[in-house]
matplotlib code that plots the C-alpha trace (Angstrom):
import matplotlib.pyplot as plt

x = [13.4, 16.8, 19.7, 19.3, 22.6, 24.1, 27.9, 29.9, 33.4, 35.6, 39.2, 41.8, 41.7, 40.3, 37.0, 38.7, 42.4, 42.6, 39.6, 36.9, 34.5, 31.2, 28.0, 24.5, 21.3, 18.8, 15.4, 14.0, 14.4, 17.3, 16.9, 18.9, 19.6, 21.0, 20.5, 20.1, 20.1, 23.3, 25.7, 29.4, 32.1, 33.0, 29.5, 28.3, 24.6, 21.8, 21.2, 24.0, 24.2, 25.6, 27.1, 29.1, 32.8, 34.5, 38.1, 40.4, 40.4, 36.6, 36.2, 34.2, 30.8, 27.5, 24.3, 24.6, 22.3, 20.1, 18.5, 17.1, 19.2, 19.0, 21.6, 22.3, 22.3, 19.9, 17.3, 16.2, 18.4, 19.2, 22.5, 23.8, 26.6, 28.2, 31.3, 34.6, 35.9, 32.8, 30.7, 31.3, 29.0, 28.8, 27.1, 24.4, 24.9, 28.6, 30.1, 32.1, 33.0, 33.4, 34.5, 33.1, 33.1, 29.3, 26.7, 24.3, 21.4, 18.5, 15.0, 13.0, 9.3]
y = [28.5, 29.7, 27.5, 23.7, 23.4, 25.3, 25.7, 26.0, 27.3, 27.8, 29.2, 27.5, 28.9, 28.4, 26.9, 24.4, 23.8, 22.8, 24.7, 23.0, 23.2, 21.3, 21.2, 20.3, 19.6, 22.3, 21.2, 24.5, 28.3, 29.9, 32.2, 34.1, 32.4, 34.0, 31.2, 27.4, 24.4, 22.5, 20.2, 20.9, 18.3, 19.0, 18.1, 21.7, 21.7, 24.2, 27.5, 29.0, 32.3, 31.8, 34.2, 33.9, 34.9, 36.8, 36.8, 34.4, 36.6, 36.5, 40.3, 40.5, 39.0, 38.7, 36.7, 33.0, 31.2, 28.1, 26.0, 22.6, 20.2, 16.6, 14.5, 11.1, 9.3, 11.4, 12.6, 16.3, 18.2, 21.8, 23.2, 26.2, 28.0, 31.4, 33.4, 32.6, 31.4, 29.4, 30.0, 31.3, 29.8, 31.4, 29.3, 31.6, 30.4, 29.9, 32.2, 29.3, 30.0, 27.4, 27.8, 25.4, 25.4, 24.6, 22.6, 19.9, 19.5, 17.2, 18.6, 18.7, 17.7]
z = [-15.9, -17.1, -18.1, -17.6, -15.6, -12.7, -12.7, -9.5, -10.0, -6.9, -6.8, -4.7, -1.2, 2.3, 1.1, -1.2, -1.3, -5.0, -6.3, -8.3, -11.3, -11.1, -13.0, -11.7, -13.5, -12.5, -11.1, -9.9, -9.8, -8.0, -5.0, -2.5, 0.9, 4.1, 6.7, 6.9, 9.2, 8.9, 10.8, 10.2, 9.7, 13.4, 14.5, 15.2, 14.3, 14.2, 12.5, 10.4, 8.5, 5.0, 2.4, -0.8, -0.6, -3.4, -2.1, -0.2, 3.0, 3.2, 3.2, -0.1, 0.6, -1.2, -1.1, -1.4, -3.9, -3.4, -6.2, -6.4, -8.5, -9.6, -7.7, -9.3, -5.9, -3.8, -6.2, -5.9, -3.4, -2.5, -3.9, -2.0, -3.7, -4.2, -4.8, -6.5, -3.1, -2.1, 1.0, 4.5, 7.2, 10.7, 13.4, 15.0, 18.6, 18.9, 16.2, 14.7, 11.1, 8.4, 4.8, 2.2, -1.6, -1.8, 0.0, -1.1, 1.4, 1.5, 0.9, 4.1, 3.7]

ax = plt.figure().add_subplot(projection="3d")
ax.plot(x, y, z, "-o")
ax.set_aspect("equal")
plt.show()
């Protein structure tokens, strides 16, 4: 396992108005992720495509990363994170797009 912490650094922009810098305690190996099950703040649930975003406009995209981390209130969870401007999620059925700095998702048994 590499470094014991995962840093998430997001510039101010569409995914996070003020930007942010966070650190999570790593609990597993990192991997690429292209899709996930998620329910947005607006209540749109289901399958979403996800990518990391390297510019405010969302034109520079790369693979998002997922790693299990230790969350002080939830235990071991999935951290999904990516580019300097966070993540871009696209709902597979509707095409709805959401920009977020990162996601913390419960592990599913």
